[in-house]
TIVO-2410 file (N, C-alpha, C; in nm, 3 decimals):
# residues 203
REC num residu      c1      c2      c3 atome chaine
REC   1      X   0.084  -0.120   0.000     N      A
REC   1      X   0.000   0.000   0.000    CA      A
REC   1      X   0.088   0.125   0.000     C      A
REC   2      X   0.057   0.219  -0.088     N      A
REC   2      X   0.135   0.341  -0.097    CA      A
REC   2      X   0.094   0.437   0.014     C      A
REC   3      X   0.193   0.506   0.071     N      A
REC   3      X   0.160   0.598   0.180    CA      A
REC   3      X   0.075   0.713   0.125     C      A
REC   4      X  -0.016   0.761   0.211     N      A
REC   4      X  -0.114   0.861   0.170    CA      A
REC   4      X  -0.097   0.987   0.254     C      A
REC   5      X  -0.085   1.102   0.187     N      A
REC   5      X  -0.075   1.229   0.257    CA      A
REC   5      X  -0.208   1.260   0.324     C      A
REC   6      X  -0.207   1.279   0.457     N      A
REC   6      X  -0.333   1.307   0.528    CA      A
REC   6      X  -0.335   1.445   0.592     C      A
REC   7      X  -0.219   1.508   0.606     N      A
REC   7      X  -0.215   1.643   0.662    CA      A
REC   7      X  -0.087   1.712   0.617     C      A
REC   8      X  -0.103   1.840   0.584     N      A
REC   8      X   0.011   1.919   0.538    CA      A
REC   8      X   0.024   2.040   0.629     C      A
REC   9      X   0.135   2.050   0.701     N      A
REC   9      X   0.154   2.160   0.794    CA      A
REC   9      X   0.267   2.251   0.752     C      A
REC  10      X   0.287   2.356   0.831     N      A
REC  10      X   0.393   2.452   0.799    CA      A
REC  10      X   0.531   2.390   0.816     C      A
REC  11      X   0.544   2.297   0.912     N      A
REC  11      X   0.674   2.238   0.943    CA      A
REC  11      X   0.690   2.095   0.893     C      A
REC  12      X   0.576   2.025   0.879     N      A
REC  12      X   0.587   1.882   0.847    CA      A
REC  12      X   0.463   1.833   0.773     C      A
REC  13      X   0.481   1.722   0.701     N      A
REC  13      X   0.371   1.652   0.637    CA      A
REC  13      X   0.346   1.521   0.712     C      A
REC  14      X   0.219   1.481   0.718     N      A
REC  14      X   0.182   1.354   0.781    CA      A
REC  14      X   0.130   1.259   0.674     C      A
REC  15      X   0.181   1.136   0.678     N      A
REC  15      X   0.139   1.033   0.583    CA      A
REC  15      X   0.084   0.913   0.661     C      A
REC  16      X  -0.017   0.850   0.603     N      A
REC  16      X  -0.069   0.724   0.657    CA      A
REC  16      X  -0.015   0.611   0.571     C      A
REC  17      X   0.051   0.516   0.637     N      A
REC  17      X   0.108   0.401   0.567    CA      A
REC  17      X   0.068   0.276   0.644     C      A
REC  18      X  -0.044   0.216   0.604     N      A
REC  18      X  -0.096   0.101   0.678    CA      A
REC  18      X  -0.143   0.143   0.815     C      A
REC  19      X  -0.082   0.085   0.919     N      A
REC  19      X  -0.119   0.122   1.056    CA      A
REC  19      X  -0.013   0.213   1.119     C      A
REC  20      X   0.061   0.282   1.033     N      A
REC  20      X   0.165   0.374   1.080    CA      A
REC  20      X   0.137   0.515   1.030     C      A
REC  21      X   0.176   0.611   1.113     N      A
REC  21      X   0.179   0.752   1.072    CA      A
REC  21      X   0.325   0.790   1.053     C      A
REC  22      X   0.354   0.853   0.942     N      A
REC  22      X   0.490   0.900   0.915    CA      A
REC  22      X   0.489   1.053   0.915     C      A
REC  23      X   0.566   1.110   1.006     N      A
REC  23      X   0.579   1.256   1.013    CA      A
REC  23      X   0.713   1.294   0.953     C      A
REC  24      X   0.707   1.372   0.846     N      A
REC  24      X   0.828   1.409   0.773    CA      A
REC  24      X   0.843   1.561   0.773     C      A
REC  25      X   0.947   1.608   0.840     N      A
REC  25      X   0.973   1.752   0.843    CA      A
REC  25      X   1.024   1.797   0.707     C      A
REC  26      X   0.964   1.904   0.656     N      A
REC  26      X   0.993   1.946   0.520    CA      A
REC  26      X   1.102   2.052   0.515     C      A
REC  27      X   1.177   2.047   0.407     N      A
REC  27      X   1.288   2.142   0.387    CA      A
REC  27      X   1.232   2.283   0.368     C      A
REC  28      X   1.300   2.379   0.430     N      A
REC  28      X   1.263   2.520   0.416    CA      A
REC  28      X   1.367   2.589   0.327     C      A
REC  29      X   1.324   2.625   0.207     N      A
REC  29      X   1.417   2.681   0.108    CA      A
REC  29      X   1.473   2.817   0.151     C      A
REC  30      X   1.396   2.891   0.235     N      A
REC  30      X   1.441   3.025   0.273    CA      A
REC  30      X   1.553   3.021   0.377     C      A
REC  31      X   1.576   2.903   0.437     N      A
REC  31      X   1.683   2.892   0.536    CA      A
REC  31      X   1.810   2.843   0.468     C      A
REC  32      X   1.924   2.884   0.523     N      A
REC  32      X   2.051   2.829   0.475    CA      A
REC  32      X   2.046   2.677   0.491     C      A
REC  33      X   2.097   2.605   0.392     N      A
REC  33      X   2.081   2.459   0.387    CA      A
REC  33      X   2.134   2.391   0.513     C      A
REC  34      X   2.254   2.429   0.557     N      A
REC  34      X   2.312   2.365   0.675    CA      A
REC  34      X   2.228   2.390   0.800     C      A
REC  35      X   2.178   2.514   0.813     N      A
REC  35      X   2.094   2.548   0.928    CA      A
REC  35      X   1.963   2.471   0.923     C      A
REC  36      X   1.905   2.461   0.804     N      A
REC  36      X   1.779   2.389   0.787    CA      A
REC  36      X   1.793   2.243   0.827     C      A
REC  37      X   1.899   2.180   0.782     N      A
REC  37      X   1.923   2.038   0.816    CA      A
REC  37      X   1.940   2.022   0.966     C      A
REC  38      X   2.018   2.112   1.026     N      A
REC  38      X   2.043   2.106   1.170    CA      A
REC  38      X   1.913   2.122   1.250     C      A
REC  39      X   1.830   2.218   1.210     N      A
REC  39      X   1.703   2.243   1.280    CA      A
REC  39      X   1.609   2.124   1.267     C      A
REC  40      X   1.594   2.073   1.146     N      A
REC  40      X   1.501   1.962   1.125    CA      A
REC  40      X   1.546   1.835   1.198     C      A
REC  41      X   1.675   1.808   1.195     N      A
REC  41      X   1.726   1.691   1.267    CA      A
REC  41      X   1.705   1.707   1.418     C      A
REC  42      X   1.737   1.825   1.468     N      A
REC  42      X   1.724   1.850   1.612    CA      A
REC  42      X   1.580   1.840   1.660     C      A
REC  43      X   1.488   1.897   1.582     N      A
REC  43      X   1.347   1.895   1.621    CA      A
REC  43      X   1.288   1.754   1.611     C      A
REC  44      X   1.333   1.678   1.512     N      A
REC  44      X   1.287   1.540   1.499    CA      A
REC  44      X   1.332   1.457   1.619     C      A
REC  45      X   1.459   1.471   1.654     N      A
REC  45      X   1.514   1.397   1.768    CA      A
REC  45      X   1.443   1.435   1.898     C      A
REC  46      X   1.420   1.565   1.915     N      A
REC  46      X   1.355   1.614   2.038    CA      A
REC  46      X   1.212   1.564   2.049     C      A
REC  47      X   1.136   1.570   1.938     N      A
REC  47      X   0.997   1.526   1.944    CA      A
REC  47      X   0.985   1.377   1.973     C      A
REC  48      X   1.071   1.297   1.911     N      A
REC  48      X   1.068   1.152   1.937    CA      A
REC  48      X   1.097   1.124   2.084     C      A
REC  49      X   1.193   1.197   2.139     N      A
REC  49      X   1.229   1.178   2.280    CA      A
REC  49      X   1.114   1.219   2.372     C      A
REC  50      X   1.047   1.330   2.339     N      A
REC  50      X   0.934   1.375   2.419    CA      A
REC  50      X   0.821   1.272   2.418     C      A
REC  51      X   0.793   1.216   2.302     N      A
REC  51      X   0.688   1.114   2.292    CA      A
REC  51      X   0.723   0.992   2.376     C      A
REC  52      X   0.849   0.951   2.372     N      A
REC  52      X   0.892   0.835   2.451    CA      A
REC  52      X   0.884   0.865   2.600     C      A
REC  53      X   0.925   0.985   2.640     N      A
REC  53      X   0.917   1.025   2.781    CA      A
REC  53      X   0.772   1.034   2.829     C      A
REC  54      X   0.686   1.089   2.742     N      A
REC  54      X   0.544   1.100   2.777    CA      A
REC  54      X   0.482   0.962   2.796     C      A
REC  55      X   0.516   0.870   2.708     N      A
REC  55      X   0.466   0.733   2.720    CA      A
REC  55      X   0.509   0.671   2.853     C      A
REC  56      X   0.636   0.692   2.889     N      A
REC  56      X   0.687   0.638   3.016    CA      A
REC  56      X   0.619   0.702   3.137     C      A
REC  57      X   0.575   0.827   3.121     N      A
REC  57      X   0.510   0.896   3.234    CA      A
REC  57      X   0.365   0.853   3.253     C      A
REC  58      X   0.315   0.769   3.163     N      A
REC  58      X   0.179   0.718   3.177    CA      A
REC  58      X   0.076   0.794   3.096     C      A
REC  59      X   0.121   0.882   3.006     N      A
REC  59      X   0.030   0.959   2.922    CA      A
REC  59      X   0.008   0.883   2.791     C      A
REC  60      X  -0.116   0.883   2.744     N      A
REC  60      X  -0.146   0.817   2.617    CA      A
REC  60      X  -0.098   0.903   2.501     C      A
REC  61      X   0.001   0.853   2.430     N      A
REC  61      X   0.055   0.918   2.310    CA      A
REC  61      X   0.082   0.808   2.207     C      A
REC  62      X   0.094   0.844   2.080     N      A
REC  62      X   0.131   0.742   1.981    CA      A
REC  62      X   0.269   0.683   2.013     C      A
REC  63      X   0.281   0.553   1.998     N      A
REC  63      X   0.410   0.488   2.023    CA      A
REC  63      X   0.504   0.513   1.906     C      A
REC  64      X   0.626   0.554   1.937     N      A
REC  64      X   0.727   0.577   1.833    CA      A
REC  64      X   0.778   0.441   1.785     C      A
REC  65      X   0.764   0.416   1.656     N      A
REC  65      X   0.811   0.291   1.597    CA      A
REC  65      X   0.954   0.303   1.547     C      A
REC  66      X   0.984   0.421   1.493     N      A
REC  66      X   1.119   0.443   1.441    CA      A
REC  66      X   1.140   0.593   1.424     C      A
REC  67      X   1.261   0.637   1.454     N      A
REC  67      X   1.296   0.777   1.434    CA      A
REC  67      X   1.424   0.784   1.352     C      A
REC  68      X   1.419   0.861   1.245     N      A
REC  68      X   1.534   0.876   1.156    CA      A
REC  68      X   1.572   1.024   1.152     C      A
REC  69      X   1.667   1.063   1.237     N      A
REC  69      X   1.707   1.203   1.246    CA      A
REC  69      X   1.765   1.253   1.114     C      A
REC  70      X   1.841   1.168   1.046     N      A
REC  70      X   1.907   1.209   0.922    CA      A
REC  70      X   1.805   1.252   0.816     C      A
REC  71      X   1.693   1.181   0.810     N      A
REC  71      X   1.589   1.213   0.711    CA      A
REC  71      X   1.476   1.295   0.771     C      A
REC  72      X   1.488   1.329   0.900     N      A
REC  72      X   1.387   1.410   0.972    CA      A
REC  72      X   1.250   1.345   0.966     C      A
REC  73      X   1.246   1.215   0.998     N      A
REC  73      X   1.123   1.137   0.992    CA      A
REC  73      X   1.098   1.066   1.125     C      A
REC  74      X   0.973   1.069   1.170     N      A
REC  74      X   0.930   0.988   1.284    CA      A
REC  74      X   0.816   0.898   1.237     C      A
REC  75      X   0.829   0.769   1.263     N      A
REC  75      X   0.721   0.675   1.235    CA      A
REC  75      X   0.653   0.640   1.367     C      A
REC  76      X   0.520   0.656   1.370     N      A
REC  76      X   0.443   0.633   1.491    CA      A
REC  76      X   0.325   0.541   1.462     C      A
REC  77      X   0.272   0.481   1.568     N      A
REC  77      X   0.152   0.400   1.549    CA      A
REC  77      X   0.034   0.491   1.514     C      A
REC  78      X  -0.054   0.440   1.432     N      A
REC  78      X  -0.176   0.512   1.395    CA      A
REC  78      X  -0.279   0.494   1.506     C      A
REC  79      X  -0.333   0.605   1.556     N      A
REC  79      X  -0.437   0.601   1.659    CA      A
REC  79      X  -0.572   0.612   1.589     C      A
REC  80      X  -0.651   0.506   1.600     N      A
REC  80      X  -0.781   0.501   1.535    CA      A
REC  80      X  -0.885   0.567   1.626     C      A
REC  81      X  -0.912   0.693   1.600     N      A
REC  81      X  -1.008   0.766   1.682    CA      A
REC  81      X  -1.049   0.894   1.612     C      A
REC  82      X  -1.105   0.987   1.690     N      A
REC  82      X  -1.148   1.115   1.633    CA      A
REC  82      X  -1.085   1.230   1.710     C      A
REC  83      X  -1.058   1.339   1.639     N      A
REC  83      X  -1.004   1.459   1.702    CA      A
REC  83      X  -1.105   1.509   1.806     C      A
REC  84      X  -1.058   1.536   1.926     N      A
REC  84      X  -1.147   1.574   2.036    CA      A
REC  84      X  -1.224   1.702   2.005     C      A
REC  85      X  -1.161   1.793   1.936     N      A
REC  85      X  -1.228   1.920   1.900    CA      A
REC  85      X  -1.362   1.894   1.831     C      A
REC  86      X  -1.367   1.792   1.745     N      A
REC  86      X  -1.488   1.762   1.669    CA      A
REC  86      X  -1.591   1.685   1.751     C      A
REC  87      X  -1.547   1.624   1.860     N      A
REC  87      X  -1.637   1.539   1.938    CA      A
REC  87      X  -1.707   1.613   2.051     C      A
REC  88      X  -1.642   1.715   2.105     N      A
REC  88      X  -1.699   1.785   2.221    CA      A
REC  88      X  -1.840   1.839   2.194     C      A
REC  89      X  -1.867   1.897   2.075     N      A
REC  89      X  -2.004   1.946   2.050    CA      A
REC  89      X  -2.111   1.836   2.054     C      A
REC  90      X  -2.069   1.710   2.037     N      A
REC  90      X  -2.164   1.599   2.036    CA      A
REC  90      X  -2.182   1.537   2.174     C      A
REC  91      X  -2.103   1.580   2.272     N      A
REC  91      X  -2.103   1.517   2.404    CA      A
REC  91      X  -2.202   1.582   2.500     C      A
REC  92      X  -2.253   1.502   2.593     N      A
REC  92      X  -2.332   1.555   2.703    CA      A
REC  92      X  -2.239   1.609   2.811     C      A
REC  93      X  -2.296   1.684   2.905     N      A
REC  93      X  -2.214   1.749   3.008    CA      A
REC  93      X  -2.137   1.650   3.095     C      A
REC  94      X  -2.200   1.539   3.131     N      A
REC  94      X  -2.132   1.443   3.219    CA      A
REC  94      X  -2.011   1.381   3.149     C      A
REC  95      X  -2.024   1.357   3.019     N      A
REC  95      X  -1.911   1.301   2.945    CA      A
REC  95      X  -1.799   1.404   2.931     C      A
REC  96      X  -1.836   1.529   2.907     N      A
REC  96      X  -1.737   1.636   2.898    CA      A
REC  96      X  -1.661   1.649   3.030     C      A
REC  97      X  -1.734   1.643   3.142     N      A
REC  97      X  -1.670   1.653   3.274    CA      A
REC  97      X  -1.566   1.542   3.292     C      A
REC  98      X  -1.603   1.422   3.253     N      A
REC  98      X  -1.514   1.306   3.271    CA      A
REC  98      X  -1.391   1.317   3.182     C      A
REC  99      X  -1.411   1.355   3.056     N      A
REC  99      X  -1.299   1.368   2.962    CA      A
REC  99      X  -1.206   1.481   3.004     C      A
REC 100      X  -1.264   1.593   3.047     N      A
REC 100      X  -1.183   1.708   3.090    CA      A
REC 100      X  -1.096   1.671   3.210     C      A
REC 101      X  -1.153   1.595   3.304     N      A
REC 101      X  -1.076   1.550   3.420    CA      A
REC 101      X  -0.959   1.463   3.376     C      A
REC 102      X  -0.983   1.374   3.280     N      A
REC 102      X  -0.877   1.287   3.227    CA      A
REC 102      X  -0.766   1.370   3.164     C      A
REC 103      X  -0.805   1.473   3.090     N      A
REC 103      X  -0.705   1.560   3.025    CA      A
REC 103      X  -0.619   1.628   3.131     C      A
REC 104      X  -0.683   1.680   3.235     N      A
REC 104      X  -0.608   1.745   3.343    CA      A
REC 104      X  -0.509   1.652   3.409     C      A
REC 105      X  -0.551   1.527   3.433     N      A
REC 105      X  -0.461   1.427   3.493    CA      A
REC 105      X  -0.341   1.401   3.402     C      A
REC 106      X  -0.366   1.392   3.272     N      A
REC 106      X  -0.257   1.365   3.178    CA      A
REC 106      X  -0.159   1.482   3.170     C      A
REC 107      X  -0.212   1.604   3.170     N      A
REC 107      X  -0.122   1.720   3.167    CA      A
REC 107      X  -0.038   1.725   3.294     C      A
REC 108      X  -0.098   1.690   3.408     N      A
REC 108      X  -0.022   1.684   3.533    CA      A
REC 108      X   0.092   1.583   3.522     C      A
REC 109      X   0.065   1.468   3.461     N      A
REC 109      X   0.170   1.367   3.444    CA      A
REC 109      X   0.282   1.420   3.355     C      A
REC 110      X   0.244   1.490   3.248     N      A
REC 110      X   0.346   1.550   3.161    CA      A
REC 110      X   0.433   1.647   3.241     C      A
REC 111      X   0.369   1.739   3.311     N      A
REC 111      X   0.442   1.842   3.385    CA      A
REC 111      X   0.523   1.782   3.499     C      A
REC 112      X   0.472   1.679   3.563     N      A
REC 112      X   0.548   1.612   3.670    CA      A
REC 112      X   0.674   1.545   3.615     C      A
REC 113      X   0.673   1.518   3.484     N      A
REC 113      X   0.791   1.460   3.418    CA      A
REC 113      X   0.871   1.566   3.344     C      A
REC 114      X   0.839   1.694   3.372     N      A
REC 114      X   0.910   1.809   3.312    CA      A
REC 114      X   0.890   1.819   3.161     C      A
REC 115      X   0.777   1.767   3.112     N      A
REC 115      X   0.746   1.775   2.969    CA      A
REC 115      X   0.647   1.889   2.946     C      A
REC 116      X   0.685   1.982   2.859     N      A
REC 116      X   0.598   2.093   2.822    CA      A
REC 116      X   0.554   2.070   2.677     C      A
REC 117      X   0.424   2.062   2.655     N      A
REC 117      X   0.374   2.034   2.520    CA      A
REC 117      X   0.385   2.157   2.430     C      A
REC 118      X   0.345   2.272   2.481     N      A
REC 118      X   0.355   2.401   2.412    CA      A
REC 118      X   0.253   2.424   2.301     C      A
REC 119      X   0.163   2.330   2.281     N      A
REC 119      X   0.056   2.352   2.182    CA      A
REC 119      X  -0.067   2.269   2.222     C      A
REC 120      X  -0.106   2.283   2.348     N      A
REC 120      X  -0.219   2.206   2.400    CA      A
REC 120      X  -0.350   2.265   2.348     C      A
REC 121      X  -0.415   2.191   2.262     N      A
REC 121      X  -0.547   2.227   2.210    CA      A
REC 121      X  -0.624   2.096   2.191     C      A
REC 122      X  -0.756   2.106   2.179     N      A
REC 122      X  -0.834   1.985   2.154    CA      A
REC 122      X  -0.815   1.934   2.012     C      A
REC 123      X  -0.749   2.013   1.927     N      A
REC 123      X  -0.712   1.965   1.793    CA      A
REC 123      X  -0.592   1.871   1.801     C      A
REC 124      X  -0.517   1.878   1.911     N      A
REC 124      X  -0.400   1.793   1.930    CA      A
REC 124      X  -0.428   1.681   2.030     C      A
REC 125      X  -0.556   1.643   2.038     N      A
REC 125      X  -0.597   1.531   2.124    CA      A
REC 125      X  -0.690   1.441   2.043     C      A
REC 126      X  -0.671   1.312   2.056     N      A
REC 126      X  -0.755   1.213   1.986    CA      A
REC 126      X  -0.824   1.126   2.090     C      A
REC 127      X  -0.956   1.112   2.077     N      A
REC 127      X  -1.031   1.023   2.165    CA      A
REC 127      X  -1.045   0.888   2.097     C      A
REC 128      X  -0.992   0.786   2.164     N      A
REC 128      X  -0.994   0.651   2.107    CA      A
REC 128      X  -1.015   0.550   2.219     C      A
REC 129      X  -1.120   0.469   2.208     N      A
REC 129      X  -1.150   0.367   2.310    CA      A
REC 129      X  -1.151   0.426   2.451     C      A
REC 130      X  -1.216   0.541   2.464     N      A
REC 130      X  -1.232   0.608   2.593    CA      A
REC 130      X  -1.098   0.652   2.654     C      A
REC 131      X  -1.000   0.674   2.569     N      A
REC 131      X  -0.870   0.725   2.613    CA      A
REC 131      X  -0.838   0.850   2.531     C      A
REC 132      X  -0.776   0.948   2.597     N      A
REC 132      X  -0.738   1.072   2.528    CA      A
REC 132      X  -0.590   1.065   2.495     C      A
REC 133      X  -0.559   1.061   2.366     N      A
REC 133      X  -0.420   1.057   2.320    CA      A
REC 133      X  -0.375   1.199   2.285     C      A
REC 134      X  -0.258   1.235   2.334     N      A
REC 134      X  -0.198   1.365   2.302    CA      A
REC 134      X  -0.105   1.347   2.182     C      A
REC 135      X  -0.118   1.436   2.085     N      A
REC 135      X  -0.037   1.427   1.964    CA      A
REC 135      X   0.036   1.559   1.939     C      A
REC 136      X   0.127   1.556   1.844     N      A
REC 136      X   0.201   1.673   1.795    CA      A
REC 136      X   0.279   1.744   1.905     C      A
REC 137      X   0.392   1.685   1.940     N      A
REC 137      X   0.483   1.745   2.037    CA      A
REC 137      X   0.593   1.825   1.967     C      A
REC 138      X   0.564   1.869   1.845     N      A
REC 138      X   0.665   1.938   1.764    CA      A
REC 138      X   0.719   2.066   1.824     C      A
REC 139      X   0.640   2.133   1.909     N      A
REC 139      X   0.685   2.257   1.974    CA      A
REC 139      X   0.727   2.232   2.119     C      A
REC 140      X   0.723   2.106   2.160     N      A
REC 140      X   0.747   2.073   2.300    CA      A
REC 140      X   0.892   2.085   2.342     C      A
REC 141      X   0.911   2.079   2.474     N      A
REC 141      X   1.046   2.086   2.531    CA      A
REC 141      X   1.044   2.026   2.671     C      A
REC 142      X   1.164   2.004   2.723     N      A
REC 142      X   1.180   1.961   2.862    CA      A
REC 142      X   1.217   2.083   2.945     C      A
REC 143      X   1.148   2.102   3.057     N      A
REC 143      X   1.176   2.218   3.142    CA      A
REC 143      X   1.124   2.193   3.283     C      A
REC 144      X   1.198   2.244   3.380     N      A
REC 144      X   1.153   2.238   3.520    CA      A
REC 144      X   1.091   2.370   3.564     C      A
REC 145      X   1.085   2.468   3.475     N      A
REC 145      X   1.041   2.603   3.512    CA      A
REC 145      X   0.889   2.610   3.529     C      A
REC 146      X   0.846   2.673   3.637     N      A
REC 146      X   0.704   2.695   3.663    CA      A
REC 146      X   0.643   2.782   3.553     C      A
REC 147      X   0.719   2.878   3.504     N      A
REC 147      X   0.672   2.967   3.397    CA      A
REC 147      X   0.626   2.887   3.275     C      A
REC 148      X   0.703   2.786   3.238     N      A
REC 148      X   0.669   2.705   3.120    CA      A
REC 148      X   0.541   2.626   3.142     C      A
REC 149      X   0.524   2.573   3.263     N      A
REC 149      X   0.403   2.496   3.293    CA      A
REC 149      X   0.280   2.588   3.293     C      A
REC 150      X   0.298   2.706   3.352     N      A
REC 150      X   0.189   2.802   3.353    CA      A
REC 150      X   0.150   2.844   3.213     C      A
REC 151      X   0.249   2.869   3.128     N      A
REC 151      X   0.221   2.910   2.991    CA      A
REC 151      X   0.152   2.798   2.913     C      A
REC 152      X   0.190   2.673   2.940     N      A
REC 152      X   0.124   2.559   2.876    CA      A
REC 152      X  -0.026   2.562   2.904     C      A
REC 153      X  -0.062   2.592   3.029     N      A
REC 153      X  -0.203   2.598   3.067    CA      A
REC 153      X  -0.273   2.721   3.011     C      A
REC 154      X  -0.202   2.833   3.006     N      A
REC 154      X  -0.261   2.956   2.951    CA      A
REC 154      X  -0.294   2.938   2.803     C      A
REC 155      X  -0.204   2.875   2.729     N      A
REC 155      X  -0.228   2.848   2.587    CA      A
REC 155      X  -0.352   2.761   2.571     C      A
REC 156      X  -0.362   2.657   2.653     N      A
REC 156      X  -0.478   2.567   2.647    CA      A
REC 156      X  -0.606   2.641   2.684     C      A
REC 157      X  -0.600   2.720   2.790     N      A
REC 157      X  -0.719   2.793   2.835    CA      A
REC 157      X  -0.771   2.887   2.727     C      A
REC 158      X  -0.679   2.959   2.664     N      A
REC 158      X  -0.717   3.051   2.557    CA      A
REC 158      X  -0.779   2.976   2.440     C      A
REC 159      X  -0.720   2.862   2.407     N      A
REC 159      X  -0.771   2.780   2.296    CA      A
REC 159      X  -0.911   2.727   2.328     C      A
REC 160      X  -0.930   2.678   2.450     N      A
REC 160      X  -1.062   2.624   2.489    CA      A
REC 160      X  -1.169   2.733   2.485     C      A
REC 161      X  -1.133   2.851   2.531     N      A
REC 161      X  -1.230   2.962   2.533    CA      A
REC 161      X  -1.273   2.999   2.391     C      A
REC 162      X  -1.177   2.993   2.297     N      A
REC 162      X  -1.207   3.029   2.158    CA      A
REC 162      X  -1.280   2.917   2.083     C      A
REC 163      X  -1.241   2.792   2.111     N      A
REC 163      X  -1.294   2.678   2.034    CA      A
REC 163      X  -1.425   2.624   2.089     C      A
REC 164      X  -1.439   2.627   2.222     N      A
REC 164      X  -1.558   2.569   2.287    CA      A
REC 164      X  -1.618   2.671   2.385     C      A
REC 165      X  -1.658   2.789   2.336     N      A
REC 165      X  -1.705   2.894   2.428    CA      A
REC 165      X  -1.824   2.853   2.514     C      A
REC 166      X  -1.915   2.774   2.458     N      A
REC 166      X  -2.035   2.735   2.533    CA      A
REC 166      X  -2.004   2.636   2.646     C      A
REC 167      X  -1.896   2.560   2.628     N      A
REC 167      X  -1.861   2.456   2.726    CA      A
REC 167      X  -1.733   2.490   2.802     C      A
REC 168      X  -1.681   2.611   2.781     N      A
REC 168      X  -1.551   2.645   2.838    CA      A
REC 168      X  -1.546   2.627   2.990     C      A
REC 169      X  -1.642   2.686   3.062     N      A
REC 169      X  -1.639   2.681   3.209    CA      A
REC 169      X  -1.644   2.537   3.260     C      A
REC 170      X  -1.727   2.457   3.198     N      A
REC 170      X  -1.740   2.316   3.237    CA      A
REC 170      X  -1.609   2.241   3.214     C      A
REC 171      X  -1.550   2.263   3.098     N      A
REC 171      X  -1.425   2.193   3.064    CA      A
REC 171      X  -1.313   2.238   3.158     C      A
REC 172      X  -1.296   2.369   3.173     N      A
REC 172      X  -1.182   2.420   3.250    CA      A
REC 172      X  -1.191   2.379   3.397     C      A
REC 173      X  -1.311   2.388   3.454     N      A
REC 173      X  -1.329   2.352   3.595    CA      A
REC 173      X  -1.287   2.207   3.621     C      A
REC 174      X  -1.333   2.116   3.536     N      A
REC 174      X  -1.303   1.974   3.557    CA      A
REC 174      X  -1.160   1.939   3.517     C      A
REC 175      X  -1.108   2.009   3.418     N      A
REC 175      X  -0.968   1.988   3.379    CA      A
REC 175      X  -0.875   2.023   3.494     C      A
REC 176      X  -0.902   2.135   3.559     N      A
REC 176      X  -0.818   2.178   3.671    CA      A
REC 176      X  -0.833   2.083   3.790     C      A
REC 177      X  -0.951   2.025   3.808     N      A
REC 177      X  -0.967   1.924   3.913    CA      A
REC 177      X  -0.872   1.807   3.888     C      A
REC 178      X  -0.865   1.765   3.762     N      A
REC 178      X  -0.773   1.656   3.727    CA      A
REC 178      X  -0.627   1.698   3.741     C      A
REC 179      X  -0.601   1.825   3.715     N      A
REC 179      X  -0.463   1.875   3.718    CA      A
REC 179      X  -0.410   1.892   3.860     C      A
REC 180      X  -0.496   1.883   3.959     N      A
REC 180      X  -0.453   1.903   4.098    CA      A
REC 180      X  -0.349   1.802   4.144     C      A
REC 181      X  -0.331   1.695   4.068     N      A
REC 181      X  -0.226   1.598   4.102    CA      A
REC 181      X  -0.087   1.645   4.057     C      A
REC 182      X  -0.081   1.763   3.995     N      A
REC 182      X   0.048   1.818   3.952    CA      A
REC 182      X   0.132   1.861   4.072     C      A
REC 183      X   0.260   1.832   4.067     N      A
REC 183      X   0.352   1.883   4.168    CA      A
REC 183      X   0.353   2.036   4.162     C      A
REC 184      X   0.355   2.101   4.279     N      A
REC 184      X   0.360   2.248   4.288    CA      A
REC 184      X   0.237   2.311   4.221     C      A
REC 185      X   0.123   2.245   4.241     N      A
REC 185      X  -0.002   2.290   4.178    CA      A
REC 185      X  -0.033   2.436   4.209     C      A
REC 186      X  -0.027   2.475   4.336     N      A
REC 186      X  -0.063   2.612   4.374    CA      A
REC 186      X   0.029   2.714   4.308     C      A
REC 187      X   0.158   2.683   4.304     N      A
REC 187      X   0.254   2.773   4.239    CA      A
REC 187      X   0.222   2.791   4.091     C      A
REC 188      X   0.188   2.680   4.027     N      A
REC 188      X   0.159   2.684   3.883    CA      A
REC 188      X   0.034   2.767   3.857     C      A
REC 189      X  -0.070   2.747   3.936     N      A
REC 189      X  -0.194   2.822   3.914    CA      A
REC 189      X  -0.175   2.970   3.945     C      A
REC 190      X  -0.092   3.002   4.043     N      A
REC 190      X  -0.060   3.143   4.068    CA      A
REC 190      X   0.012   3.203   3.947     C      A
REC 191      X   0.102   3.124   3.888     N      A
REC 191      X   0.174   3.173   3.771    CA      A
REC 191      X   0.081   3.191   3.651     C      A
REC 192      X  -0.018   3.104   3.638     N      A
REC 192      X  -0.119   3.120   3.533    CA      A
REC 192      X  -0.185   3.257   3.545     C      A
REC 193      X  -0.223   3.293   3.667     N      A
REC 193      X  -0.289   3.423   3.689    CA      A
REC 193      X  -0.195   3.539   3.657     C      A
REC 194      X  -0.067   3.525   3.694     N      A
REC 194      X   0.032   3.629   3.665    CA      A
REC 194      X   0.049   3.646   3.514     C      A
REC 195      X   0.060   3.534   3.444     N      A
REC 195      X   0.077   3.539   3.297    CA      A
REC 195      X  -0.045   3.603   3.232     C      A
REC 196      X  -0.164   3.567   3.277     N      A
REC 196      X  -0.286   3.623   3.219    CA      A
REC 196      X  -0.294   3.774   3.242     C      A
REC 197      X  -0.253   3.820   3.360     N      A
REC 197      X  -0.252   3.965   3.385    CA      A
REC 197      X  -0.151   4.033   3.293     C      A
REC 198      X  -0.037   3.969   3.275     N      A
REC 198      X   0.068   4.024   3.190    CA      A
REC 198      X   0.020   4.035   3.045     C      A
REC 199      X  -0.048   3.931   2.998     N      A
REC 199      X  -0.099   3.929   2.861    CA      A
REC 199      X  -0.204   4.038   2.842     C      A
REC 200      X  -0.295   4.052   2.939     N      A
REC 200      X  -0.399   4.156   2.929    CA      A
REC 200      X  -0.336   4.295   2.925     C      A
REC 201      X  -0.231   4.315   3.005     N      A
REC 201      X  -0.163   4.445   3.009    CA      A
REC 201      X  -0.100   4.475   2.873     C      A
REC 202      X  -0.040   4.372   2.812     N      A
REC 202      X   0.026   4.391   2.682    CA      A
REC 202      X  -0.074   4.417   2.572     C      A
REC 203      X  -0.194   4.360   2.586     N      A
REC 203      X  -0.298   4.381   2.484    CA      A
REC 203      X  -0.355   4.522   2.492     C      A
***
């Protein structure tokens, strides 16, 4: 079976090949060739490592089957499910509460393992067999800083408010309940408030 292009992004293309997803970082012609190769290799290596670390921390993510830094390719298992963004409008409140709590628990596990996703949105979550899989760690990093964890939550909060305005309060309340298992929870939530004030001031 020939691999099929299923998504085209600014940084990478996604292909479906049987039960595998192939993420291939694309060459940027506007960058110097040596710099472009270095960036793509580095980002490929980092994302594969983040996925492996997330899996070890107990978070549902696609399993890395193979990583080829030289070709800037990651092969991952295909998750048979639906993007959470598309499913939330179809859910009842009790199901939303349960799923949001699960998401909060998973983010706490990531942060407790010093993993920052940096692009937490319901477009980067797949619901499959009653499990929420986190995808696309392309902007992610490892960090022990409270600022990074707070910003991870601020990005998600802003995205939820824009994408699911009618269900935002319900989602956020239950997500934070799940997130209470995060180490230094109070510090992180205080930092969220500081970041939000800073953003409002800048706007």
